[in-house]
N, C-alpha and C positions, 0 to 999 in steps of 0.2 A: 454444368453437368458432364458426367463421365461414365463411359461404359464399363462395367466390371463384372466379374464372376466371383463368387465366394468359394473358398476352398478350405477343407478341413483335412488335417492329417491323422487324426484319431476318431474312432467311432463317435465318441462324445467328447469333441474338443473344441477349441476356439476357431472361429471361421475367419479366415484372412482374405482380403481383397486382392485380386490380380487383374491386370489388363488382359481381356481375351485375345487381343493382337488380331482382331478381325475374324476369329473363329467363333462359330456357334456352338456353345457347349451346354449340354442338357444336364440336369440335376442327376447325379448318380454316376455320371461318367467320371473316369479317372484322367488326370492331366499330370503332365511333367513340368515342374516349376523349379526355379532357383530360389533358395531361401538362405537365411544367414548361416544354416547348418550345412548348406551344399545343396545338390540337385535332389529333389524329392518328389515322390509321387503321391498326390492327394486326390481326394474325391470332391467332386463339385457338389457343393451344398446349396449354392444359389446360382441359378442359371443367369445368362446375360440380362442385365438390367442396368438402367441409368440411375445414379445417385448424385446428390449434391457434391460439388468439390470440397465443401467444408468438412464432411465426414471422412475424407480420405486422408491418409498420411502419404504425402508425395516424396519422392518420385514412386509412381506405382510400377511395380515389376510386371512384365509381360510373361504370359505362360510360353513354355518352349514348344509344347505340342499336346495334342490329346494322345493319352497312353495307347499304345499299340498292344496287340497280343504278346509280343515279345517283351515289352515293358512289364505286363502283368506277370508274366512268367518269372521275370527277374525279381520282381517283389516277392513271389512265393519262394524262390530260391534264397533270398535274403532271410525270410522267416526261418527257414531250416537251419541256416548258418547262425542265426541268433540263439537257437536252442543249443547248438554245440558250444558257441562262445559262452553262454550262461554256465554250462557245466565246467568248462575249463577255468573260467574266472572264479568260481566257488572253490575249486580245487586249490587255485593259486592264493586266494584269500586265507585259506586254512593253513597253506603251506608257510606263508609270511606271518601267520599269527595276528592277523588284523582284526580289530573290534569293529566290524562293519557287516551289514546285511545286504546282500545283492537282491534288488528288486526286480530289475528288468534290463534287457539289452536291446538296443536298436542298431541296425545298419542303415546308413543313408543309402538312397536309391542307387547311386553310383559305386557304392562299396568302398569309398575313399575314407570313410570314418566309421568307427564303432563307438557307440555311447553306451556306457554302464552307469545305470541309476542304482544308487545305494542309500541306505539309512544308517546312521551312526550316532551314538550318544554323545560323542566329542569329535573334535577334528582329528583326521587321520592322515598320517604320512604315508601316502601311498606311491611315492616315486619309484620305488623298486618294483612295485607291482605294475605300474604303467610300462616300465622298461621290459618287464618280462613279457607282458601281453603283446607290447609292439613287436617284440621279436618272434612272437608266435604268429600273430595275424598279418604282420607286414603292412599295416596301414595306420593311420592316425588313430590314437586311443584317446578317448575323453572319459573322465570319471565325474560323475555329476551327484553331489549330495542332494537329497530331496527331503521334504518334511514327511510327517506321518500322514497328512491329508493327502498328499501327492501319492504316497504308498498305496492308500486305500483306494484312490481313483484308478490306479494302475491295475491293482490285483482285484478289486471287486469283492463282493461278498453279500451277506444277508444282514439287514439291520435289526435292531430289536422289534421293529414292526413286522418283521417276516418278508419284507420286500427287498429288492436289490438295493445297494448304496445309491442314493440320489446322485452323488458325484460321478458314479460310473454309468448310471442309466440315462441322465439327461441334463444334468447340470454343466454348463459349458465352463463356468467359473465359479470358484467357492464363494459362498455367500458370507457377507459381514455379519457375524453373530457375536453376542456379549452375554455375560452373566445377568446383566440388567434386563435383557430381554426375558430370561427365564423367570426373573422375579416379578417383572411386570405382568407375566402371563399366569402368575400363581402357581407355578411348578415348584415341586420339591427341589431344593438346592442340594440334593444328594448327587454327588458326581456320577454314580452309576447310572442314575435315571436320566440326566440330561447330557451325557456324552454318548458319542457313537463309538463304533469298534475301534476307530482310529485314536481314541482317548481324547478327542477334542469335543467342544460343543457340537451338537447335532445341527446340521445345516437347516433341518426343517423348523428350527425356532424362528427362522425368517419368514416363513410362509404366511402365518397369520398375525405377524407383528403389527402391520398397519391397522388391522381390525381392532387389536388390543389397544393400540394408541388411541384410536377413535373413542373406544369404550372408556378409557381412562380419562378422557376429556369430559365426559358426560356423566361419570359415576364417581361420587365422593370416595375418597381412599381411606383406607384404614387410618384412624387417628384424626380425621376430619371432623370439625364441629358443624353440626346441622340442625335446622329447626324443623321439628315434627309436629303433627297435630297434637301430640301429647307433651310438647315442650322441647326444650333444647337438650342435645345430647352428644355424645362422641361415637363415631362409627368404630365398631370393634371387629367387624367382618363385613366382607361384601362378596357378591358374586357378579363378576362383570358380565357373564352371559345372560343371566336372568335378570339382572338389575336389582336384586334384593339385598337389602342391607339389614345388619344387626346393629342397633343403636343402644347404648347404655345412656339412659336418661339422667340429667343431672339431679333431679328431685328424687330419684329412686335409684341411687348408685349400687345399692346392694341387691336389687332386684334383677331377674333375668333380663337380658336385652330384648327390646322390642323389635319386631320385624316390619320394615317398610320398603316400598318400592321407591327407586331413586326418583321417580316422577313425582312423589308425593312429599318430598322433603326440599327444603331450602338450604342451599350450601351457605354456610357463614364463613368458614375458614378451611380451605382444603390442606391436606398433608402431602408430603413428598415421599416418594419410594426411593430409598437409598440403601446401598450395601454398606454393612458395617465392617470394621477391620477384620473380625474373625472370618467372615464370609469371604472377603476378598483373599485372604491368606489361604483359606481351605480350597479355593477354586482357582487360583492363579495359574495352576499347571494346565488347565483344561481349556482355557480361553483362547 
């Protein structure tokens, strides 16, 4: 067992474990720690607790100190400098004619490095831009290309549901989502309806996926062969939530499909849910 505290560096960000170095840190307090990016100020998200050694990535770094009033003032000063740096960088991007969009700027706590986050459709040669920025700010400059999901998480906004982006509000990590999930949930495979503002599949497809996977195990799929009280037939439609099936009977193929509950039929041969080539081609850019 080892004593740790959990520290996050963004409002909705991943929590990293640090050795409290004998200090008692309360949730919500700020601490100064050393990271791969340099010295940073983070917020305690998990107060002192003991965890199993197996869940830790060793060696565990110790916190430097609990943040003082002076430290917090320095953080605020950095935020003001970030606004100015953002404007300057945008001007220089336009000056050099670079095909890139600046998303965010971050100063490390000690001011030794400035990170510029950007998106771009292709690789950008920003060597001259870095030299120019370094001569202006007199610190180490790092430009980091991010994806559209990261951009949405940084900027925030409202989803089609009318609520704030999940990635910005509460998701610490992006959820693994796929086109197959949308198809298994019976959603329209219209890119506009299943993609978020970022242009990628909505993270919320993951939330109910386990429930749909269970329902798919107990509900005959479209194309399945089942035995009903009126004879054998093929499932032509199903409602996973209600359990109701529409079955076209073999002995009356021209008649309207009959309606049955999944509990009242016997599964003879189930079908598979697969994406066809046209669906894969049409949706490959949003997955």
